[in-house]
C-alpha positions, 0 to 999 in steps of 0.5 A: 480460539477460532480463526476468524480470517476467512469469516471477515473476507467474506464481509463486504463492508465495516458496517457487515464486518460484525454481522460478519464475525457472530455468523462465523463465530455462532455457526462455529460455537464460539462465545461472540459476547465480548467481540469487539471492532477496534479501528488499528492506528496505522503509523507512516507506510511511505518510505522508499528503499535508500537506492531510490534515492527518494524515490518511490519506486514500487508506487511508480513501477506499479502503476506503470505496471513493469516490476521494482526490477525491470524500472530500475533497470530502465532508470538506470541508464537517465541522468536524474538532476538533484531533489528539489530541482528541474531538468531542463526541456533537452535533458526532461527528453532525453531521459524520456526517451532512455525510459520508453526505449527500456518500457516500450517493450513491455507496453507502457507509453509516452503518455503514461509513462507522463501520467506516472510521472506526475502523479508520483512527483513530490518535493521531499524537502517541502515535507509532501510526499506523493498523493495517498489515502490512509488506510481503514483497518478493523481489528477483532479484540476479545479481552484484550487480544486481538482475534483478526484483523479485517480490511475496510478500506485499504487506501494508496499511495504506501510505499512500505508496510505502515505500523500499526498499532491496537489501542487497549489491546497487545498485538503481534507482528503481522505481517502486512502486504501491499497490492501495486496495479495501475489503477491510481485509486488502489496502487500502495493498496493494503490488500491483507493483515496477518498474524505472523506466523 
């Protein structure tokens, strides 16, 4: 079996993916007959670590430009209110001061902390979550076997790896890589999907 991952990564958009697959396969003497591109079905991807009590710490930390461990350590010193409640003004100021004291040395400003906090604040009891956009992924399939995956749109807002499935094709264990960063439109995006070795 030829690996098409490298060739697929050079494709700039989903509309060019099939051409990229064919070009790579033909140049390697691979039979392209029967190759199809199948949209991957994604489920979930918004779990949080139990130690974070429902808070999407990886997303918050990524948007602030710090590691999850750094943010957890800083947050351990605040006095949060119960889920679904809002802190009074005095407690909100106190908690913010504690966070800025710990995170200021990493370049986190008051404005950035406000923006990130507003972005990822949500009411779990209402069945809502933070802003997110589903990723778009194609599976390269031949005779019911998946040869490779192509991420055409990584989406954003994933706090955990989603479960993937491919209609009419067997899909073994895969490794899904998430990327976190300061840009809200790519924070918590899927950067790659590969077969587990």
